[in-house]
Biotite code that builds the C-alpha atoms (Angstrom):
import biotite.structure as struc

atoms = struc.array([
    struc.Atom([-51.546, 67.921, -34.822], chain_id="A", res_id=1, res_name="MET", atom_name="CA", element="C"),
    struc.Atom([-54.808, 67.035, -32.584], chain_id="A", res_id=2, res_name="GLU", atom_name="CA", element="C"),
    struc.Atom([-57.903, 68.983, -32.302], chain_id="A", res_id=3, res_name="TRP", atom_name="CA", element="C"),
    struc.Atom([-59.685, 70.483, -29.579], chain_id="A", res_id=4, res_name="VAL", atom_name="CA", element="C"),
    struc.Atom([-62.459, 72.570, -28.671], chain_id="A", res_id=5, res_name="VAL", atom_name="CA", element="C"),
    struc.Atom([-61.311, 75.416, -26.678], chain_id="A", res_id=6, res_name="LYS", atom_name="CA", element="C"),
    struc.Atom([-60.536, 79.780, -26.709], chain_id="A", res_id=7, res_name="GLU", atom_name="CA", element="C"),
    struc.Atom([-58.089, 80.075, -29.897], chain_id="A", res_id=8, res_name="PRO", atom_name="CA", element="C"),
    struc.Atom([-54.562, 82.491, -29.685], chain_id="A", res_id=9, res_name="ASN", atom_name="CA", element="C"),
    struc.Atom([-53.780, 84.805, -32.446], chain_id="A", res_id=10, res_name="PRO", atom_name="CA", element="C"),
    struc.Atom([-51.790, 82.521, -35.126], chain_id="A", res_id=11, res_name="GLY", atom_name="CA", element="C"),
    struc.Atom([-53.544, 79.596, -34.295], chain_id="A", res_id=12, res_name="ASP", atom_name="CA", element="C"),
    struc.Atom([-54.805, 76.920, -36.839], chain_id="A", res_id=13, res_name="ILE", atom_name="CA", element="C"),
    struc.Atom([-58.448, 76.663, -36.080], chain_id="A", res_id=14, res_name="VAL", atom_name="CA", element="C"),
    struc.Atom([-61.133, 74.558, -38.446], chain_id="A", res_id=15, res_name="ARG", atom_name="CA", element="C"),
    struc.Atom([-64.954, 73.936, -38.627], chain_id="A", res_id=16, res_name="VAL", atom_name="CA", element="C"),
    struc.Atom([-66.698, 70.181, -39.548], chain_id="A", res_id=17, res_name="ASN", atom_name="CA", element="C"),
    struc.Atom([-68.715, 70.896, -42.507], chain_id="A", res_id=18, res_name="MET", atom_name="CA", element="C"),
    struc.Atom([-69.830, 67.246, -42.426], chain_id="A", res_id=19, res_name="GLY", atom_name="CA", element="C"),
    struc.Atom([-67.666, 65.393, -45.010], chain_id="A", res_id=20, res_name="ILE", atom_name="CA", element="C"),
    struc.Atom([-64.621, 68.025, -45.041], chain_id="A", res_id=21, res_name="TYR", atom_name="CA", element="C"),
    struc.Atom([-63.236, 70.584, -42.456], chain_id="A", res_id=22, res_name="HIS", atom_name="CA", element="C"),
    struc.Atom([-62.372, 74.194, -43.369], chain_id="A", res_id=23, res_name="HIS", atom_name="CA", element="C"),
    struc.Atom([-59.423, 75.803, -42.322], chain_id="A", res_id=24, res_name="TYR", atom_name="CA", element="C"),
    struc.Atom([-58.128, 79.429, -41.289], chain_id="A", res_id=25, res_name="GLY", atom_name="CA", element="C"),
    struc.Atom([-55.349, 81.216, -39.556], chain_id="A", res_id=26, res_name="ILE", atom_name="CA", element="C"),
    struc.Atom([-57.293, 82.965, -35.968], chain_id="A", res_id=27, res_name="PHE", atom_name="CA", element="C"),
    struc.Atom([-56.121, 86.506, -35.543], chain_id="A", res_id=28, res_name="GLU", atom_name="CA", element="C"),
    struc.Atom([-59.412, 87.246, -33.533], chain_id="A", res_id=29, res_name="SER", atom_name="CA", element="C"),
    struc.Atom([-63.011, 86.906, -33.447], chain_id="A", res_id=30, res_name="ASP", atom_name="CA", element="C"),
    struc.Atom([-63.392, 89.312, -35.688], chain_id="A", res_id=31, res_name="ASP", atom_name="CA", element="C"),
    struc.Atom([-60.657, 88.352, -37.917], chain_id="A", res_id=32, res_name="CYS", atom_name="CA", element="C"),
    struc.Atom([-59.968, 84.439, -39.299], chain_id="A", res_id=33, res_name="ILE", atom_name="CA", element="C"),
    struc.Atom([-57.969, 84.641, -42.458], chain_id="A", res_id=34, res_name="ILE", atom_name="CA", element="C"),
    struc.Atom([-58.844, 81.617, -44.713], chain_id="A", res_id=35, res_name="GLN", atom_name="CA", element="C"),
    struc.Atom([-58.764, 80.593, -48.190], chain_id="A", res_id=36, res_name="PHE", atom_name="CA", element="C"),
    struc.Atom([-62.279, 80.726, -49.529], chain_id="A", res_id=37, res_name="GLY", atom_name="CA", element="C"),
    struc.Atom([-65.611, 80.025, -47.230], chain_id="A", res_id=38, res_name="LEU", atom_name="CA", element="C"),
    struc.Atom([-66.635, 76.910, -45.398], chain_id="A", res_id=39, res_name="PRO", atom_name="CA", element="C"),
    struc.Atom([-69.436, 76.233, -48.041], chain_id="A", res_id=40, res_name="ASN", atom_name="CA", element="C"),
    struc.Atom([-67.855, 76.950, -51.269], chain_id="A", res_id=41, res_name="ASN", atom_name="CA", element="C"),
    struc.Atom([-67.711, 73.497, -52.431], chain_id="A", res_id=42, res_name="VAL", atom_name="CA", element="C"),
    struc.Atom([-70.277, 74.669, -55.384], chain_id="A", res_id=43, res_name="SER", atom_name="CA", element="C"),
    struc.Atom([-68.122, 77.877, -56.437], chain_id="A", res_id=44, res_name="CYS", atom_name="CA", element="C"),
    struc.Atom([-66.336, 78.444, -59.042], chain_id="A", res_id=45, res_name="ASP", atom_name="CA", element="C"),
    struc.Atom([-62.740, 77.685, -57.836], chain_id="A", res_id=46, res_name="PRO", atom_name="CA", element="C"),
    struc.Atom([-61.292, 80.552, -59.843], chain_id="A", res_id=47, res_name="ALA", atom_name="CA", element="C"),
    struc.Atom([-63.367, 82.709, -57.753], chain_id="A", res_id=48, res_name="THR", atom_name="CA", element="C"),
    struc.Atom([-62.042, 81.781, -54.307], chain_id="A", res_id=49, res_name="ILE", atom_name="CA", element="C"),
    struc.Atom([-59.352, 83.911, -52.840], chain_id="A", res_id=50, res_name="GLU", atom_name="CA", element="C"),
    struc.Atom([-57.837, 84.079, -49.475], chain_id="A", res_id=51, res_name="VAL", atom_name="CA", element="C"),
    struc.Atom([-60.153, 86.593, -47.338], chain_id="A", res_id=52, res_name="LEU", atom_name="CA", element="C"),
    struc.Atom([-60.912, 87.687, -44.042], chain_id="A", res_id=53, res_name="THR", atom_name="CA", element="C"),
    struc.Atom([-64.209, 87.095, -41.631], chain_id="A", res_id=54, res_name="SER", atom_name="CA", element="C"),
    struc.Atom([-65.074, 86.981, -38.540], chain_id="A", res_id=55, res_name="ASP", atom_name="CA", element="C"),
    struc.Atom([-65.890, 83.737, -36.256], chain_id="A", res_id=56, res_name="VAL", atom_name="CA", element="C"),
    struc.Atom([-69.373, 83.366, -37.336], chain_id="A", res_id=57, res_name="ASN", atom_name="CA", element="C"),
    struc.Atom([-68.973, 83.585, -40.918], chain_id="A", res_id=58, res_name="VAL", atom_name="CA", element="C"),
    struc.Atom([-66.304, 80.853, -40.580], chain_id="A", res_id=59, res_name="PHE", atom_name="CA", element="C"),
    struc.Atom([-68.518, 78.683, -38.747], chain_id="A", res_id=60, res_name="LEU", atom_name="CA", element="C"),
    struc.Atom([-70.819, 78.945, -41.310], chain_id="A", res_id=61, res_name="GLY", atom_name="CA", element="C"),
    struc.Atom([-73.975, 79.774, -39.007], chain_id="A", res_id=62, res_name="THR", atom_name="CA", element="C"),
    struc.Atom([-75.851, 80.739, -41.836], chain_id="A", res_id=63, res_name="ASP", atom_name="CA", element="C"),
    struc.Atom([-77.449, 77.314, -41.290], chain_id="A", res_id=64, res_name="SER", atom_name="CA", element="C"),
    struc.Atom([-79.046, 75.779, -38.460], chain_id="A", res_id=65, res_name="GLU", atom_name="CA", element="C"),
    struc.Atom([-76.624, 73.168, -38.009], chain_id="A", res_id=66, res_name="THR", atom_name="CA", element="C"),
    struc.Atom([-74.416, 74.135, -34.317], chain_id="A", res_id=67, res_name="LEU", atom_name="CA", element="C"),
    struc.Atom([-70.665, 73.942, -35.495], chain_id="A", res_id=68, res_name="ARG", atom_name="CA", element="C"),
    struc.Atom([-67.647, 74.310, -33.015], chain_id="A", res_id=69, res_name="PHE", atom_name="CA", element="C"),
    struc.Atom([-64.421, 76.076, -33.811], chain_id="A", res_id=70, res_name="LEU", atom_name="CA", element="C"),
    struc.Atom([-61.830, 73.484, -33.331], chain_id="A", res_id=71, res_name="GLU", atom_name="CA", element="C"),
    struc.Atom([-57.982, 74.321, -32.531], chain_id="A", res_id=72, res_name="VAL", atom_name="CA", element="C"),
    struc.Atom([-54.782, 73.112, -33.440], chain_id="A", res_id=73, res_name="ALA", atom_name="CA", element="C"),
    struc.Atom([-52.436, 71.481, -30.870], chain_id="A", res_id=74, res_name="GLU", atom_name="CA", element="C"),
    struc.Atom([-48.998, 70.932, -32.203], chain_id="A", res_id=75, res_name="TYR", atom_name="CA", element="C"),
    struc.Atom([-47.036, 67.791, -31.735], chain_id="A", res_id=76, res_name="SER", atom_name="CA", element="C"),
    struc.Atom([-43.492, 68.181, -30.036], chain_id="A", res_id=77, res_name="HIS", atom_name="CA", element="C"),
    struc.Atom([-41.888, 67.820, -33.719], chain_id="A", res_id=78, res_name="GLU", atom_name="CA", element="C"),
    struc.Atom([-44.551, 70.412, -35.351], chain_id="A", res_id=79, res_name="GLU", atom_name="CA", element="C"),
    struc.Atom([-43.541, 73.026, -32.728], chain_id="A", res_id=80, res_name="LEU", atom_name="CA", element="C"),
    struc.Atom([-40.179, 72.872, -33.545], chain_id="A", res_id=81, res_name="LYS", atom_name="CA", element="C"),
    struc.Atom([-40.638, 73.986, -37.075], chain_id="A", res_id=82, res_name="THR", atom_name="CA", element="C"),
    struc.Atom([-43.483, 75.856, -36.810], chain_id="A", res_id=83, res_name="LYS", atom_name="CA", element="C"),
    struc.Atom([-43.794, 80.032, -37.146], chain_id="A", res_id=84, res_name="ARG", atom_name="CA", element="C"),
    struc.Atom([-44.093, 82.625, -34.622], chain_id="A", res_id=85, res_name="LYS", atom_name="CA", element="C"),
    struc.Atom([-47.618, 83.354, -34.146], chain_id="A", res_id=86, res_name="PRO", atom_name="CA", element="C"),
    struc.Atom([-47.065, 87.049, -35.681], chain_id="A", res_id=87, res_name="ASN", atom_name="CA", element="C"),
    struc.Atom([-45.396, 85.315, -37.759], chain_id="A", res_id=88, res_name="ASP", atom_name="CA", element="C"),
    struc.Atom([-48.017, 83.171, -39.161], chain_id="A", res_id=89, res_name="ILE", atom_name="CA", element="C"),
    struc.Atom([-50.485, 86.140, -39.168], chain_id="A", res_id=90, res_name="ILE", atom_name="CA", element="C"),
    struc.Atom([-48.418, 88.296, -41.192], chain_id="A", res_id=91, res_name="ALA", atom_name="CA", element="C"),
    struc.Atom([-47.624, 85.693, -43.811], chain_id="A", res_id=92, res_name="TYR", atom_name="CA", element="C"),
    struc.Atom([-51.391, 85.183, -44.173], chain_id="A", res_id=93, res_name="ALA", atom_name="CA", element="C"),
    struc.Atom([-52.165, 88.800, -44.409], chain_id="A", res_id=94, res_name="LYS", atom_name="CA", element="C"),
    struc.Atom([-49.836, 89.112, -47.457], chain_id="A", res_id=95, res_name="ALA", atom_name="CA", element="C"),
    struc.Atom([-51.766, 86.382, -49.010], chain_id="A", res_id=96, res_name="LYS", atom_name="CA", element="C"),
    struc.Atom([-55.042, 88.296, -48.820], chain_id="A", res_id=97, res_name="LEU", atom_name="CA", element="C"),
    struc.Atom([-56.750, 88.335, -52.259], chain_id="A", res_id=98, res_name="GLY", atom_name="CA", element="C"),
    struc.Atom([-54.644, 85.671, -53.854], chain_id="A", res_id=99, res_name="MET", atom_name="CA", element="C"),
    struc.Atom([-56.320, 82.819, -56.107], chain_id="A", res_id=100, res_name="ARG", atom_name="CA", element="C"),
    struc.Atom([-55.678, 79.390, -57.254], chain_id="A", res_id=101, res_name="GLY", atom_name="CA", element="C"),
    struc.Atom([-57.773, 77.498, -55.264], chain_id="A", res_id=102, res_name="TYR", atom_name="CA", element="C"),
    struc.Atom([-57.439, 74.176, -56.214], chain_id="A", res_id=103, res_name="ASP", atom_name="CA", element="C"),
    struc.Atom([-59.245, 71.183, -53.912], chain_id="A", res_id=104, res_name="ILE", atom_name="CA", element="C"),
    struc.Atom([-56.642, 68.714, -54.581], chain_id="A", res_id=105, res_name="LEU", atom_name="CA", element="C"),
    struc.Atom([-53.264, 70.731, -54.664], chain_id="A", res_id=106, res_name="HIS", atom_name="CA", element="C"),
    struc.Atom([-53.932, 73.891, -53.253], chain_id="A", res_id=107, res_name="ASN", atom_name="CA", element="C"),
    struc.Atom([-56.768, 74.092, -50.854], chain_id="A", res_id=108, res_name="ASN", atom_name="CA", element="C"),
    struc.Atom([-57.745, 75.975, -47.251], chain_id="A", res_id=109, res_name="CYS", atom_name="CA", element="C"),
    struc.Atom([-55.717, 73.141, -45.680], chain_id="A", res_id=110, res_name="GLU", atom_name="CA", element="C"),
    struc.Atom([-52.854, 73.409, -47.677], chain_id="A", res_id=111, res_name="HIS", atom_name="CA", element="C"),
    struc.Atom([-52.869, 77.248, -47.101], chain_id="A", res_id=112, res_name="PHE", atom_name="CA", element="C"),
    struc.Atom([-52.853, 77.050, -43.298], chain_id="A", res_id=113, res_name="VAL", atom_name="CA", element="C"),
    struc.Atom([-49.913, 74.770, -43.231], chain_id="A", res_id=114, res_name="ASN", atom_name="CA", element="C"),
    struc.Atom([-47.938, 77.021, -45.709], chain_id="A", res_id=115, res_name="ASP", atom_name="CA", element="C"),
    struc.Atom([-48.821, 79.727, -42.953], chain_id="A", res_id=116, res_name="CYS", atom_name="CA", element="C"),
    struc.Atom([-47.727, 78.142, -40.103], chain_id="A", res_id=117, res_name="ALA", atom_name="CA", element="C"),
    struc.Atom([-45.071, 75.784, -40.945], chain_id="A", res_id=118, res_name="PHE", atom_name="CA", element="C"),
    struc.Atom([-43.763, 76.996, -44.592], chain_id="A", res_id=119, res_name="GLY", atom_name="CA", element="C"),
    struc.Atom([-45.232, 73.855, -46.127], chain_id="A", res_id=120, res_name="VAL", atom_name="CA", element="C"),
    struc.Atom([-48.297, 73.261, -48.740], chain_id="A", res_id=121, res_name="SER", atom_name="CA", element="C"),
    struc.Atom([-49.691, 70.312, -47.216], chain_id="A", res_id=122, res_name="HIS", atom_name="CA", element="C"),
    struc.Atom([-53.413, 68.630, -46.839], chain_id="A", res_id=123, res_name="SER", atom_name="CA", element="C"),
    struc.Atom([-53.645, 65.419, -44.254], chain_id="A", res_id=124, res_name="SER", atom_name="CA", element="C"),
    struc.Atom([-56.988, 65.295, -45.914], chain_id="A", res_id=125, res_name="PHE", atom_name="CA", element="C"),
    struc.Atom([-55.825, 64.794, -49.187], chain_id="A", res_id=126, res_name="ILE", atom_name="CA", element="C"),
    struc.Atom([-52.758, 62.364, -48.402], chain_id="A", res_id=127, res_name="SER", atom_name="CA", element="C"),
    struc.Atom([-54.962, 60.209, -46.303], chain_id="A", res_id=128, res_name="SER", atom_name="CA", element="C"),
    struc.Atom([-57.603, 60.064, -49.538], chain_id="A", res_id=129, res_name="VAL", atom_name="CA", element="C"),
    struc.Atom([-54.604, 59.165, -51.829], chain_id="A", res_id=130, res_name="ARG", atom_name="CA", element="C"),
    struc.Atom([-53.239, 56.555, -49.426], chain_id="A", res_id=131, res_name="GLU", atom_name="CA", element="C"),
    struc.Atom([-56.397, 55.085, -49.464], chain_id="A", res_id=132, res_name="LYS", atom_name="CA", element="C"),
    struc.Atom([-56.856, 55.028, -53.187], chain_id="A", res_id=133, res_name="ILE", atom_name="CA", element="C"),
    struc.Atom([-53.657, 53.557, -53.336], chain_id="A", res_id=134, res_name="LYS", atom_name="CA", element="C"),
    struc.Atom([-54.713, 50.680, -50.911], chain_id="A", res_id=135, res_name="ASN", atom_name="CA", element="C"),
    struc.Atom([-57.371, 50.128, -53.085], chain_id="A", res_id=136, res_name="LYS", atom_name="CA", element="C"),
    struc.Atom([-56.109, 49.542, -56.043], chain_id="A", res_id=137, res_name="LEU", atom_name="CA", element="C"),
    struc.Atom([-53.485, 47.493, -54.404], chain_id="A", res_id=138, res_name="LYS", atom_name="CA", element="C"),
    struc.Atom([-56.540, 45.234, -53.265], chain_id="A", res_id=139, res_name="GLY", atom_name="CA", element="C"),
    struc.Atom([-55.516, 46.418, -49.298], chain_id="A", res_id=140, res_name="LYS", atom_name="CA", element="C"),
])
């Protein structure tokens, strides 16, 4: 998956760079991005974080003075083979509204969007961190 700054289409996975991490969501419209928590939920109690909707400005965290851009996923040929149709992605994401159980390592916003789009709960960020830790422990 590659990331580009462009106009998203309904059903696209979108993300915003929050500095040391990215926050992910499913784009339906400028008024509706479905996401697991808000971009600045880092200091919140995980038990209070749920799947919700917001407009694009809230998703981008525009309450601060930092300029942020909406990045849109561009899928590889292999990813396109397993990606759900846009309406199915949105319907699946909306069916999860109100869901809780946020866990930074096992059930975060990236896990959520990949589950919606591909039916597989996965976080490339967490996988890369785990790989770096394994390599350090092996002395690489």
